[in-house]
C-alpha positions as a LaTeX table, in Angstrom:
\begin{tabular}{lrrr}
\hline
Residue & $x$ (\AA) & $y$ (\AA) & $z$ (\AA) \\
\hline
Gly1 & 72.91 & 94.60 & $-124.23$ \\
Glu2 & 71.12 & 94.66 & $-127.54$ \\
Lys3 & 70.50 & 91.30 & $-129.19$ \\
Arg4 & 67.82 & 92.79 & $-131.47$ \\
Lys5 & 67.09 & 96.27 & $-132.69$ \\
Lys6 & 64.22 & 97.86 & $-130.79$ \\
Glu7 & 60.95 & 97.84 & $-132.72$ \\
Asp8 & 58.65 & 99.70 & $-130.41$ \\
Glu9 & 59.74 & 102.78 & $-128.49$ \\
Asp10 & 56.50 & 102.80 & $-126.48$ \\
Glu11 & 57.25 & 99.63 & $-124.59$ \\
Glu12 & 55.09 & 98.70 & $-121.60$ \\
Glu13 & 56.31 & 98.91 & $-118.02$ \\
Pro14 & 58.21 & 95.79 & $-116.92$ \\
Pro15 & 56.29 & 93.44 & $-114.65$ \\
Ala16 & 58.92 & 93.41 & $-111.92$ \\
Lys17 & 60.98 & 96.58 & $-111.45$ \\
Val18 & 64.03 & 96.26 & $-109.21$ \\
Pro19 & 65.42 & 99.81 & $-108.93$ \\
Glu20 & 68.43 & 98.93 & $-106.81$ \\
Arg21 & 69.72 & 96.64 & $-109.59$ \\
Glu22 & 69.32 & 99.23 & $-112.34$ \\
Val23 & 72.30 & 101.41 & $-113.23$ \\
Thr24 & 71.77 & 104.64 & $-115.14$ \\
Thr25 & 75.14 & 106.34 & $-114.85$ \\
Gln26 & 78.62 & 105.76 & $-116.19$ \\
Ser27 & 79.96 & 105.16 & $-112.68$ \\
Pro28 & 80.28 & 101.50 & $-111.68$ \\
Gln29 & 77.62 & 100.43 & $-109.18$ \\
Gln30 & 79.04 & 98.20 & $-106.48$ \\
His31 & 77.16 & 95.92 & $-104.07$ \\
His32 & 78.60 & 94.12 & $-101.06$ \\
His33 & 77.56 & 90.53 & $-100.60$ \\
Val34 & 74.79 & 90.04 & $-98.03$ \\
Ile35 & 73.55 & 86.59 & $-97.11$ \\
Glu36 & 69.79 & 86.33 & $-97.05$ \\
Asp37 & 68.42 & 83.01 & $-95.79$ \\
Pro38 & 64.79 & 82.45 & $-96.84$ \\
Asp39 & 64.52 & 79.58 & $-94.37$ \\
Leu40 & 65.19 & 81.83 & $-91.39$ \\
Glu41 & 63.62 & 84.83 & $-89.75$ \\
Gly42 & 65.50 & 88.02 & $-88.89$ \\
Asp43 & 67.71 & 90.48 & $-90.72$ \\
Pro44 & 70.26 & 89.45 & $-93.36$ \\
Val45 & 73.72 & 88.67 & $-92.01$ \\
Glu46 & 76.75 & 90.31 & $-93.61$ \\
Leu47 & 79.68 & 87.92 & $-93.46$ \\
Gln48 & 83.36 & 88.66 & $-93.06$ \\
Ser49 & 86.36 & 86.41 & $-92.85$ \\
Ser50 & 90.09 & 86.04 & $-92.42$ \\
Pro51 & 92.32 & 83.04 & $-93.12$ \\
Val52 & 93.15 & 80.54 & $-90.36$ \\
Pro53 & 95.72 & 77.73 & $-90.19$ \\
Ser54 & 94.44 & 74.29 & $-91.12$ \\
Pro55 & 95.26 & 71.02 & $-89.34$ \\
Ala56 & 96.67 & 67.89 & $-90.87$ \\
Pro57 & 94.18 & 66.04 & $-93.08$ \\
Val58 & 92.33 & 62.99 & $-91.73$ \\
Arg59 & 89.87 & 60.80 & $-93.62$ \\
Ala60 & 86.28 & 61.11 & $-92.35$ \\
Pro61 & 84.92 & 57.73 & $-91.15$ \\
Ala62 & 81.46 & 56.59 & $-92.20$ \\
Thr63 & 78.88 & 56.78 & $-89.44$ \\
Gln64 & 75.17 & 57.09 & $-88.79$ \\
Ala65 & 73.45 & 60.06 & $-87.20$ \\
Pro66 & 72.23 & 59.42 & $-83.64$ \\
Ser67 & 68.50 & 59.73 & $-83.08$ \\
Arg68 & 67.35 & 63.27 & $-82.37$ \\
Ser69 & 65.51 & 62.13 & $-79.25$ \\
Ser70 & 68.78 & 61.00 & $-77.70$ \\
Gln71 & 70.74 & 64.19 & $-78.36$ \\
Pro72 & 72.04 & 65.85 & $-75.16$ \\
Ala73 & 71.11 & 69.34 & $-74.03$ \\
Leu74 & 73.54 & 72.17 & $-74.77$ \\
Val75 & 76.18 & 72.82 & $-72.16$ \\
Ala76 & 76.91 & 76.28 & $-70.79$ \\
Arg77 & 79.91 & 77.03 & $-72.96$ \\
Pro78 & 82.08 & 75.19 & $-75.51$ \\
Asp79 & 85.46 & 73.93 & $-74.33$ \\
Arg80 & 87.18 & 72.81 & $-77.54$ \\
Val81 & 88.45 & 74.37 & $-80.72$ \\
Gly82 & 87.86 & 72.50 & $-83.98$ \\
Val83 & 87.58 & 72.83 & $-87.74$ \\
Val84 & 84.65 & 71.86 & $-89.94$ \\
Arg85 & 85.62 & 69.05 & $-92.30$ \\
Trp86 & 82.28 & 69.17 & $-94.07$ \\
Tyr87 & 78.72 & 69.95 & $-93.11$ \\
Asn88 & 75.64 & 69.47 & $-95.26$ \\
Lys89 & 72.88 & 71.86 & $-94.19$ \\
Arg90 & 70.40 & 70.11 & $-96.44$ \\
Arg91 & 70.94 & 66.72 & $-94.77$ \\
Arg92 & 71.89 & 68.24 & $-91.39$ \\
Met93 & 74.95 & 66.14 & $-90.86$ \\
Gly94 & 78.72 & 66.46 & $-91.08$ \\
Phe95 & 81.98 & 66.33 & $-89.13$ \\
Ile96 & 84.17 & 68.61 & $-87.05$ \\
Met97 & 87.83 & 67.67 & $-86.59$ \\
Asp98 & 88.74 & 67.51 & $-82.90$ \\
Pro99 & 92.31 & 68.58 & $-81.99$ \\
Lys100 & 92.04 & 66.92 & $-78.55$ \\
Arg101 & 91.62 & 63.57 & $-80.29$ \\
Asn102 & 94.45 & 63.90 & $-82.79$ \\
Trp103 & 92.09 & 65.61 & $-85.26$ \\
Glu104 & 89.65 & 62.72 & $-85.27$ \\
Asp105 & 86.16 & 63.42 & $-86.58$ \\
Val106 & 83.27 & 64.30 & $-84.30$ \\
Phe107 & 79.78 & 63.89 & $-85.74$ \\
Val108 & 77.61 & 67.01 & $-86.15$ \\
Thr109 & 73.84 & 67.01 & $-86.51$ \\
Gln110 & 73.12 & 70.75 & $-86.36$ \\
Leu111 & 75.22 & 73.86 & $-86.94$ \\
Pro112 & 74.05 & 77.28 & $-85.72$ \\
Ser113 & 71.42 & 78.71 & $-88.04$ \\
Gly114 & 72.41 & 81.39 & $-90.51$ \\
Leu115 & 76.15 & 80.75 & $-90.34$ \\
Pro116 & 78.32 & 79.37 & $-93.15$ \\
Ser117 & 79.45 & 75.77 & $-93.18$ \\
Trp118 & 82.35 & 75.91 & $-95.63$ \\
Pro119 & 85.05 & 73.24 & $-95.16$ \\
Gly120 & 87.82 & 74.53 & $-92.90$ \\
Ala121 & 85.66 & 76.93 & $-90.85$ \\
Pro122 & 87.11 & 77.22 & $-87.30$ \\
Cys123 & 84.69 & 76.79 & $-84.42$ \\
Leu124 & 84.29 & 76.24 & $-80.69$ \\
Phe125 & 82.32 & 73.24 & $-79.51$ \\
Ser126 & 81.70 & 70.75 & $-76.74$ \\
Cys127 & 81.74 & 66.97 & $-77.10$ \\
Ala128 & 79.22 & 64.45 & $-75.78$ \\
Glu129 & 78.63 & 60.72 & $-76.13$ \\
Val130 & 75.29 & 59.83 & $-77.75$ \\
Asp131 & 74.32 & 56.23 & $-78.57$ \\
Gly132 & 77.98 & 55.31 & $-78.12$ \\
Lys133 & 79.13 & 57.93 & $-80.65$ \\
Ser134 & 81.00 & 61.19 & $-80.12$ \\
Val135 & 78.78 & 64.14 & $-81.06$ \\
Ala136 & 79.66 & 67.85 & $-81.27$ \\
Ile137 & 77.23 & 70.15 & $-79.44$ \\
Asn138 & 76.98 & 73.82 & $-78.45$ \\
Ile139 & 78.87 & 74.84 & $-81.60$ \\
Arg140 & 79.99 & 78.44 & $-82.00$ \\
Phe141 & 81.92 & 79.87 & $-84.92$ \\
Thr142 & 84.81 & 82.22 & $-84.28$ \\
Asn143 & 84.92 & 85.59 & $-85.99$ \\
Lys144 & 87.79 & 84.46 & $-88.19$ \\
Tyr145 & 86.06 & 81.95 & $-90.44$ \\
His146 & 86.74 & 82.22 & $-94.14$ \\
Asp147 & 83.80 & 83.04 & $-96.37$ \\
Ile148 & 82.74 & 84.17 & $-99.84$ \\
Phe149 & 82.67 & 87.83 & $-100.84$ \\
Ser150 & 81.27 & 89.42 & $-103.98$ \\
Ala151 & 80.63 & 92.75 & $-105.65$ \\
Ala152 & 79.26 & 93.90 & $-109.00$ \\
Ala153 & 79.68 & 96.81 & $-111.39$ \\
Ser154 & 77.44 & 97.77 & $-114.29$ \\
Leu155 & 77.71 & 100.50 & $-116.95$ \\
Glu156 & 75.37 & 101.78 & $-119.60$ \\
Gly157 & 78.42 & 102.05 & $-121.81$ \\
Arg158 & 77.58 & 103.61 & $-125.16$ \\
Lys159 & 73.88 & 102.73 & $-124.87$ \\
Gln160 & 71.15 & 105.10 & $-123.78$ \\
Val161 & 69.62 & 102.57 & $-121.35$ \\
Asn162 & 71.23 & 99.88 & $-119.23$ \\
Glu163 & 69.32 & 96.64 & $-119.85$ \\
Asp164 & 71.75 & 94.50 & $-117.81$ \\
Arg165 & 70.84 & 93.23 & $-114.35$ \\
Phe166 & 72.64 & 91.18 & $-111.68$ \\
Val167 & 71.85 & 89.23 & $-108.50$ \\
Gln168 & 73.89 & 88.29 & $-105.42$ \\
Leu169 & 71.86 & 86.32 & $-102.88$ \\
Gly170 & 72.09 & 83.61 & $-100.25$ \\
Leu171 & 69.56 & 80.80 & $-100.64$ \\
Gly172 & 69.88 & 79.22 & $-97.23$ \\
Ser173 & 70.97 & 75.60 & $-97.17$ \\
Leu174 & 71.11 & 75.48 & $-100.97$ \\
Gly175 & 74.01 & 77.94 & $-101.14$ \\
Asn176 & 74.85 & 81.35 & $-102.60$ \\
Val177 & 73.63 & 82.38 & $-106.04$ \\
Tyr178 & 75.13 & 84.91 & $-108.45$ \\
Cys179 & 73.49 & 85.94 & $-111.73$ \\
Val180 & 73.94 & 88.26 & $-114.68$ \\
Phe181 & 70.98 & 88.97 & $-116.96$ \\
Asp182 & 71.54 & 90.73 & $-120.31$ \\
Gly183 & 68.24 & 92.10 & $-121.56$ \\
His184 & 67.56 & 93.06 & $-125.16$ \\
Ser185 & 64.79 & 95.10 & $-126.78$ \\
Gly186 & 63.72 & 96.22 & $-123.31$ \\
Thr187 & 64.17 & 95.48 & $-119.62$ \\
Ser188 & 60.95 & 93.62 & $-118.79$ \\
Cys189 & 62.40 & 90.12 & $-119.11$ \\
Ala190 & 65.66 & 90.90 & $-117.29$ \\
Asp191 & 63.71 & 92.53 & $-114.43$ \\
Phe192 & 61.39 & 89.54 & $-114.23$ \\
Leu193 & 64.35 & 87.15 & $-113.97$ \\
Thr194 & 66.07 & 89.34 & $-111.39$ \\
Lys195 & 63.06 & 89.06 & $-109.12$ \\
Asn196 & 61.90 & 85.53 & $-109.83$ \\
Leu197 & 64.51 & 83.10 & $-111.21$ \\
His198 & 66.14 & 82.33 & $-107.85$ \\
Arg199 & 62.68 & 81.88 & $-106.31$ \\
His200 & 61.79 & 79.29 & $-108.94$ \\
Leu201 & 65.09 & 77.54 & $-108.20$ \\
Met202 & 64.25 & 77.30 & $-104.50$ \\
Thr203 & 60.73 & 76.05 & $-105.26$ \\
Ser204 & 61.97 & 73.43 & $-107.73$ \\
Trp205 & 64.64 & 72.22 & $-105.34$ \\
Arg206 & 62.25 & 71.95 & $-102.38$ \\
Gln207 & 59.76 & 69.99 & $-104.47$ \\
Ala208 & 62.47 & 67.57 & $-105.59$ \\
Trp209 & 64.09 & 67.15 & $-102.16$ \\
Pro210 & 62.97 & 63.82 & $-100.62$ \\
Val211 & 61.51 & 63.71 & $-97.13$ \\
Gln212 & 63.80 & 60.80 & $-96.31$ \\
His213 & 67.19 & 62.05 & $-97.47$ \\
Gly214 & 69.66 & 60.24 & $-95.24$ \\
His215 & 70.40 & 57.74 & $-98.03$ \\
Leu216 & 71.33 & 60.39 & $-100.63$ \\
Thr217 & 74.75 & 60.16 & $-102.22$ \\
Val218 & 76.77 & 63.07 & $-103.60$ \\
Gln219 & 75.75 & 62.01 & $-107.10$ \\
Asp220 & 72.09 & 62.03 & $-106.04$ \\
Glu221 & 72.39 & 65.57 & $-104.72$ \\
Val222 & 74.16 & 66.81 & $-107.84$ \\
Lys223 & 71.34 & 65.40 & $-109.97$ \\
Leu224 & 68.73 & 67.04 & $-107.74$ \\
Val225 & 70.39 & 70.45 & $-107.99$ \\
Thr226 & 70.97 & 70.31 & $-111.75$ \\
Gly227 & 67.40 & 69.13 & $-112.23$ \\
Ala228 & 66.11 & 72.01 & $-110.10$ \\
Leu229 & 68.12 & 74.49 & $-112.17$ \\
Thr230 & 66.72 & 73.12 & $-115.44$ \\
Glu231 & 63.17 & 73.15 & $-114.05$ \\
Ala232 & 63.56 & 76.70 & $-112.71$ \\
Phe233 & 64.70 & 78.01 & $-116.10$ \\
Ala234 & 61.77 & 76.30 & $-117.83$ \\
Val235 & 59.18 & 77.60 & $-115.37$ \\
Ala236 & 60.55 & 81.16 & $-115.45$ \\
Asp237 & 60.50 & 81.27 & $-119.24$ \\
Lys238 & 57.00 & 79.79 & $-119.44$ \\
Leu239 & 55.56 & 82.30 & $-116.95$ \\
Tyr240 & 57.26 & 85.25 & $-118.61$ \\
Ile241 & 56.08 & 84.18 & $-122.08$ \\
Gln242 & 52.52 & 83.90 & $-120.78$ \\
Gly243 & 52.64 & 87.46 & $-119.45$ \\
Ala244 & 54.44 & 88.79 & $-122.51$ \\
Ser245 & 51.85 & 87.30 & $-124.87$ \\
Lys246 & 49.08 & 89.14 & $-123.04$ \\
Lys247 & 50.95 & 92.44 & $-123.07$ \\
Gly248 & 52.49 & 92.07 & $-126.50$ \\
Ser249 & 56.04 & 92.34 & $-125.14$ \\
Ser250 & 58.72 & 91.03 & $-127.46$ \\
Asp251 & 61.87 & 91.61 & $-125.39$ \\
Gly252 & 64.11 & 88.92 & $-123.97$ \\
Ser253 & 67.22 & 88.27 & $-121.92$ \\
Thr254 & 70.20 & 85.98 & $-121.76$ \\
Ala255 & 71.25 & 84.69 & $-118.34$ \\
Ile256 & 73.99 & 83.05 & $-116.37$ \\
Met257 & 73.44 & 81.70 & $-112.86$ \\
Ala258 & 76.21 & 80.31 & $-110.64$ \\
Leu259 & 75.17 & 78.47 & $-107.48$ \\
Val260 & 77.97 & 77.93 & $-104.93$ \\
Ser261 & 76.93 & 75.05 & $-102.66$ \\
Asp262 & 78.86 & 73.29 & $-99.90$ \\
Gly263 & 78.52 & 70.12 & $-97.83$ \\
Phe264 & 79.56 & 67.52 & $-100.41$ \\
Glu265 & 81.55 & 64.52 & $-99.22$ \\
Ser266 & 84.51 & 63.67 & $-101.38$ \\
Glu267 & 87.21 & 61.38 & $-100.06$ \\
Gly268 & 90.69 & 62.58 & $-100.93$ \\
Glu269 & 89.56 & 65.94 & $-102.36$ \\
Glu270 & 89.69 & 69.31 & $-100.61$ \\
Thr271 & 88.33 & 72.81 & $-101.09$ \\
Phe272 & 89.95 & 74.30 & $-98.01$ \\
Pro273 & 93.71 & 73.59 & $-97.94$ \\
Gly274 & 94.56 & 70.65 & $-95.70$ \\
Val275 & 90.95 & 69.67 & $-94.95$ \\
Lys276 & 90.25 & 66.59 & $-97.05$ \\
Gly277 & 86.92 & 64.84 & $-97.28$ \\
Gly278 & 84.53 & 67.73 & $-97.92$ \\
Val279 & 84.21 & 70.05 & $-100.91$ \\
Thr280 & 82.23 & 72.98 & $-102.26$ \\
Lys281 & 80.80 & 72.89 & $-105.78$ \\
Val282 & 79.78 & 75.48 & $-108.38$ \\
Phe283 & 76.70 & 74.75 & $-110.50$ \\
Cys284 & 76.81 & 77.11 & $-113.46$ \\
Ala285 & 73.71 & 77.32 & $-115.69$ \\
Asn286 & 73.90 & 79.39 & $-118.86$ \\
Val287 & 71.45 & 80.52 & $-121.55$ \\
Gly288 & 72.90 & 82.86 & $-124.20$ \\
Asp289 & 76.22 & 84.68 & $-124.29$ \\
Cys290 & 76.83 & 85.84 & $-120.74$ \\
Arg291 & 79.90 & 83.97 & $-119.54$ \\
Gly292 & 81.47 & 82.70 & $-116.32$ \\
Ile293 & 85.08 & 81.84 & $-115.54$ \\
Leu294 & 87.08 & 80.69 & $-112.53$ \\
Ile295 & 90.46 & 82.26 & $-111.84$ \\
Arg296 & 92.74 & 79.38 & $-110.88$ \\
Arg297 & 96.29 & 79.39 & $-109.57$ \\
Thr298 & 98.75 & 76.90 & $-111.05$ \\
Asp299 & 102.45 & 76.18 & $-110.68$ \\
Thr300 & 103.13 & 78.32 & $-113.73$ \\
Gly301 & 100.76 & 81.24 & $-113.09$ \\
Trp302 & 97.08 & 82.13 & $-113.18$ \\
Ile303 & 94.66 & 80.71 & $-115.72$ \\
Pro304 & 90.97 & 81.25 & $-116.54$ \\
Val305 & 88.75 & 78.15 & $-116.44$ \\
Arg306 & 85.48 & 78.31 & $-118.39$ \\
Leu307 & 82.27 & 77.72 & $-116.48$ \\
Ser308 & 80.09 & 78.21 & $-119.55$ \\
Glu309 & 80.12 & 78.22 & $-123.34$ \\
Asp310 & 78.37 & 80.93 & $-125.37$ \\
His311 & 75.23 & 80.00 & $-127.28$ \\
Lys312 & 76.03 & 81.61 & $-130.62$ \\
Pro313 & 74.71 & 80.85 & $-134.12$ \\
Thr314 & 78.30 & 80.06 & $-135.12$ \\
Arg315 & 78.24 & 76.87 & $-133.02$ \\
Lys316 & 77.58 & 73.86 & $-135.26$ \\
Asp317 & 75.52 & 72.02 & $-132.66$ \\
Glu318 & 73.37 & 75.10 & $-132.07$ \\
Gln319 & 72.90 & 75.59 & $-135.83$ \\
Gln320 & 71.61 & 72.02 & $-136.14$ \\
Arg321 & 69.19 & 72.45 & $-133.25$ \\
Val322 & 67.80 & 75.77 & $-134.54$ \\
Ile323 & 67.32 & 74.52 & $-138.11$ \\
Ala324 & 65.72 & 71.28 & $-136.86$ \\
Ala325 & 63.23 & 73.42 & $-134.89$ \\
Gly326 & 62.26 & 75.35 & $-138.03$ \\
Gly327 & 64.62 & 78.28 & $-137.62$ \\
His328 & 66.90 & 80.06 & $-140.04$ \\
Ile329 & 70.54 & 81.11 & $-139.48$ \\
Gly330 & 72.58 & 83.55 & $-141.50$ \\
Val331 & 74.73 & 86.69 & $-141.53$ \\
Asp332 & 73.25 & 90.21 & $-141.45$ \\
Arg333 & 74.57 & 93.33 & $-143.17$ \\
Gly334 & 76.95 & 94.03 & $-140.31$ \\
Gly335 & 78.50 & 90.58 & $-140.48$ \\
Cys336 & 76.72 & 89.31 & $-137.35$ \\
Trp337 & 75.35 & 85.76 & $-137.34$ \\
Arg338 & 71.66 & 85.73 & $-136.43$ \\
Val339 & 68.65 & 83.48 & $-135.90$ \\
Val340 & 65.31 & 84.23 & $-137.59$ \\
Lys341 & 61.99 & 82.45 & $-137.84$ \\
Pro342 & 61.65 & 81.51 & $-141.58$ \\
Arg343 & 62.38 & 77.84 & $-142.33$ \\
Gly344 & 65.39 & 77.12 & $-144.48$ \\
Ala345 & 69.02 & 76.25 & $-144.66$ \\
Leu346 & 72.01 & 78.38 & $-143.80$ \\
His347 & 72.40 & 81.25 & $-146.26$ \\
Asp348 & 73.10 & 84.97 & $-146.67$ \\
Leu349 & 70.52 & 87.04 & $-144.80$ \\
Lys350 & 71.77 & 90.24 & $-146.42$ \\
Lys351 & 70.23 & 89.25 & $-149.77$ \\
Ser352 & 67.11 & 87.39 & $-148.73$ \\
Leu353 & 65.65 & 89.21 & $-145.73$ \\
Lys354 & 63.98 & 92.59 & $-145.59$ \\
Asp355 & 64.72 & 95.22 & $-142.96$ \\
Asp356 & 61.71 & 94.31 & $-140.81$ \\
Gln357 & 62.84 & 90.68 & $-140.72$ \\
Leu358 & 66.38 & 91.65 & $-139.76$ \\
Arg359 & 65.03 & 93.62 & $-136.80$ \\
Lys360 & 63.49 & 90.41 & $-135.47$ \\
Ala361 & 66.75 & 88.47 & $-135.78$ \\
Leu362 & 68.61 & 87.35 & $-132.66$ \\
Ser363 & 72.37 & 87.00 & $-132.28$ \\
Val364 & 72.12 & 84.16 & $-129.73$ \\
Thr365 & 70.50 & 80.74 & $-129.99$ \\
Arg366 & 69.17 & 80.53 & $-126.42$ \\
Ser367 & 67.39 & 83.13 & $-124.31$ \\
Phe368 & 64.44 & 83.88 & $-122.06$ \\
Gly369 & 61.44 & 85.67 & $-123.53$ \\
Asp370 & 61.64 & 86.57 & $-127.25$ \\
Leu371 & 58.02 & 85.61 & $-127.82$ \\
Glu372 & 58.18 & 85.62 & $-131.62$ \\
Leu373 & 60.92 & 82.98 & $-131.63$ \\
Lys374 & 59.28 & 80.67 & $-129.08$ \\
Ser375 & 56.40 & 79.46 & $-131.22$ \\
Pro376 & 57.70 & 77.16 & $-132.52$ \\
Pro377 & 60.57 & 77.06 & $-129.98$ \\
Ile378 & 63.40 & 78.07 & $-132.31$ \\
Ile379 & 65.16 & 79.80 & $-129.43$ \\
Ser380 & 65.62 & 77.58 & $-126.37$ \\
Ser381 & 65.65 & 78.47 & $-122.67$ \\
Val382 & 67.14 & 75.12 & $-121.66$ \\
Pro383 & 70.43 & 75.85 & $-119.84$ \\
Glu384 & 73.74 & 74.13 & $-120.31$ \\
Ile385 & 74.94 & 73.27 & $-116.80$ \\
Lys386 & 78.53 & 72.71 & $-115.75$ \\
Val387 & 79.38 & 71.38 & $-112.27$ \\
Val388 & 82.87 & 72.12 & $-110.92$ \\
Thr389 & 84.40 & 71.05 & $-107.61$ \\
Leu390 & 86.28 & 74.01 & $-106.13$ \\
Thr391 & 89.81 & 73.60 & $-104.86$ \\
Ser392 & 92.05 & 75.88 & $-102.81$ \\
Asp393 & 93.60 & 77.03 & $-106.09$ \\
Asp394 & 90.27 & 78.52 & $-107.24$ \\
Cys395 & 90.48 & 82.04 & $-105.84$ \\
Leu396 & 87.97 & 84.07 & $-107.87$ \\
Met397 & 84.92 & 83.69 & $-110.09$ \\
Val398 & 83.80 & 86.23 & $-112.69$ \\
Leu399 & 80.37 & 86.39 & $-114.33$ \\
Ala400 & 79.85 & 89.04 & $-117.00$ \\
Ser401 & 77.59 & 90.10 & $-119.85$ \\
Asp402 & 78.75 & 90.00 & $-123.46$ \\
Gly403 & 79.59 & 93.70 & $-123.23$ \\
Val404 & 82.74 & 92.46 & $-121.47$ \\
Trp405 & 83.46 & 89.31 & $-123.49$ \\
Asp406 & 82.96 & 90.99 & $-126.89$ \\
Val407 & 86.17 & 92.97 & $-126.33$ \\
Leu408 & 88.08 & 91.21 & $-123.54$ \\
Ser409 & 89.36 & 87.64 & $-123.65$ \\
Asp410 & 89.20 & 85.26 & $-120.71$ \\
Ala411 & 92.94 & 85.71 & $-120.21$ \\
Glu412 & 92.63 & 89.52 & $-120.17$ \\
Val413 & 89.90 & 89.39 & $-117.53$ \\
Cys414 & 92.05 & 86.97 & $-115.54$ \\
Ala415 & 95.01 & 89.36 & $-115.69$ \\
Ile416 & 92.83 & 92.26 & $-114.51$ \\
Thr417 & 91.45 & 90.40 & $-111.50$ \\
Ile418 & 94.81 & 89.17 & $-110.13$ \\
His419 & 96.54 & 92.55 & $-110.33$ \\
Pro420 & 98.11 & 93.29 & $-106.93$ \\
Asp421 & 96.61 & 96.80 & $-106.85$ \\
His422 & 93.17 & 95.32 & $-106.16$ \\
Lys423 & 92.26 & 94.91 & $-102.52$ \\
Ser424 & 88.54 & 94.33 & $-102.96$ \\
Glu425 & 85.97 & 92.74 & $-105.24$ \\
Glu426 & 84.51 & 96.21 & $-105.90$ \\
Ser427 & 87.80 & 97.30 & $-107.40$ \\
Arg428 & 88.05 & 94.21 & $-109.60$ \\
Ala429 & 84.49 & 94.47 & $-110.94$ \\
Ala430 & 84.81 & 98.20 & $-111.66$ \\
Thr431 & 88.16 & 97.74 & $-113.41$ \\
Ile432 & 86.79 & 94.99 & $-115.66$ \\
Cys433 & 83.92 & 97.25 & $-116.75$ \\
Arg434 & 86.16 & 100.27 & $-117.34$ \\
Ala435 & 88.62 & 98.15 & $-119.34$ \\
Ala436 & 85.81 & 96.87 & $-121.59$ \\
Leu437 & 84.53 & 100.40 & $-122.15$ \\
Glu438 & 88.00 & 101.74 & $-122.93$ \\
Lys439 & 88.58 & 98.89 & $-125.38$ \\
Gly440 & 85.51 & 99.92 & $-127.39$ \\
Ser441 & 82.59 & 97.87 & $-126.12$ \\
Gly442 & 79.39 & 99.20 & $-127.66$ \\
Asp443 & 77.07 & 97.33 & $-125.31$ \\
Asn444 & 75.98 & 97.52 & $-121.68$ \\
Ile445 & 78.77 & 96.21 & $-119.46$ \\
Thr446 & 78.25 & 94.21 & $-116.27$ \\
Ala447 & 80.61 & 92.11 & $-114.15$ \\
Val448 & 80.13 & 90.19 & $-110.90$ \\
Val449 & 83.32 & 89.18 & $-109.07$ \\
Val450 & 83.27 & 86.53 & $-106.33$ \\
Arg451 & 86.23 & 85.85 & $-104.05$ \\
Phe452 & 86.58 & 82.53 & $-102.25$ \\
Gly453 & 88.04 & 83.30 & $-98.83$ \\
Trp454 & 89.84 & 79.97 & $-98.60$ \\
Gly455 & 91.74 & 80.51 & $-101.87$ \\
Gln456 & 95.54 & 80.29 & $-101.72$ \\
Trp457 & 97.05 & 83.35 & $-103.37$ \\
Gln458 & 100.72 & 82.83 & $-102.59$ \\
Arg459 & 102.49 & 81.21 & $-105.51$ \\
Ser460 & 105.69 & 82.01 & $-107.37$ \\
Ser461 & 105.18 & 84.23 & $-110.40$ \\
Arg462 & 108.66 & 83.85 & $-111.87$ \\
Ala463 & 107.88 & 80.60 & $-113.68$ \\
Ala464 & 104.70 & 82.11 & $-115.07$ \\
Ala465 & 106.54 & 85.17 & $-116.32$ \\
Ala466 & 109.10 & 82.96 & $-118.02$ \\
Ser467 & 106.36 & 80.98 & $-119.74$ \\
Gly468 & 104.61 & 84.10 & $-121.00$ \\
Gln469 & 101.40 & 83.61 & $-119.03$ \\
Ser470 & 99.44 & 86.54 & $-117.67$ \\
Val471 & 100.81 & 87.45 & $-114.24$ \\
Ser472 & 100.96 & 91.03 & $-113.03$ \\
Lys473 & 104.36 & 92.67 & $-112.55$ \\
Gly474 & 105.41 & 93.09 & $-108.99$ \\
Gln475 & 104.03 & 89.82 & $-107.66$ \\
Asp476 & 106.50 & 87.73 & $-105.70$ \\
Asn477 & 106.65 & 84.43 & $-103.90$ \\
Glu478 & 105.39 & 85.64 & $-100.54$ \\
Met479 & 102.64 & 88.04 & $-101.59$ \\
Asp480 & 99.35 & 87.73 & $-99.74$ \\
Met481 & 96.92 & 89.93 & $-101.61$ \\
Phe482 & 94.48 & 90.04 & $-98.69$ \\
Ala483 & 96.85 & 90.39 & $-95.76$ \\
\hline
\end{tabular}
């Protein structure tokens, strides 16, 4: 997308090219979700899932992990079938519900490496007594565990070059990360973020993670993750600015990053239907005007739930911050609100600024890069972070560049994604991009669609239709869109 008009056609090569992320045709480019665990050796593991019945909910009792020295050796083969209530890979502890003990909780100290630990995952295991406590050992997941799936589509649209980028990666015990980067005035910054932002997140999180972490509460972990996100954004922007200043690059990029992380204890709450006590959270960090939404099922239909708010010059709080930093906000000849460097109050840019100044104006108040607006720091790279606990009613997540949101509302994107004709995330992402193009988007268009395998899709649509909410025709009470 273009936040500023390009000043220099002879722009230098970007520091980090990622060809597989770059789209140069009008056809949507689709990518299946592959989990890559940086903590493990071996090839990436592609995950699949199918729904399984869930047992009656039972509250997880508080307990202490037995000492590792006293853990029993693995037995030859598991002899029980259970369901993960919650498991925290970072703390290496959790519970499996045991059907042979009326769904009581069995303590877990280690799940098989490289496999998901979402609440509700079915598994085979054996049970042993360690230090007077029941401990699950020799755990094996069945091939029917629910999981997360994602795909992306990206179009040049009516632009000559696609400056959008996206990321879909697994970050080991930290979770899965999904990003959209909307470059402007070049691709250097967006390419740099595509290659490096998630690495800085992992580094920041590892540095913040305490060696002794058995005492950590859920609130402690949430603070650690949000702090790591903020630190990662700051480090990435600082390093890119340093390189850009040497090369004279003036491009930039907006960004949205959604981290889906599991293993959080939460009494009385549930992410997987019927499995109370453990939840999965989304940490959504946003800089600029890319946007994220959840698609949530309700008694009256489907609704979009905002994961981010756009950083536009029209926001009063953003106006105050920019002006306090020495910036200038106004409206250009095309009626677009923009940020420029001269100090002053809000006024009409059409009368006071020359053409060369207008070319340096930015239509967002936060971004990566944009060297000329970072000294002083008129444009900020500090993300706004929203943390949401997922429920079984949260079935999809959509991240997209402003090429989508400029012409499609949250409700329109919601209606597209729940249409019964879609049987895959590829279809949803491609349809969102095509709809934005057909509706007149003049920008690059990118959408990432994530499906939560535990989401409950069956819900009556008649009440929603009566209330005028967006529900596709043809849906009925018993529809399972992924049967």
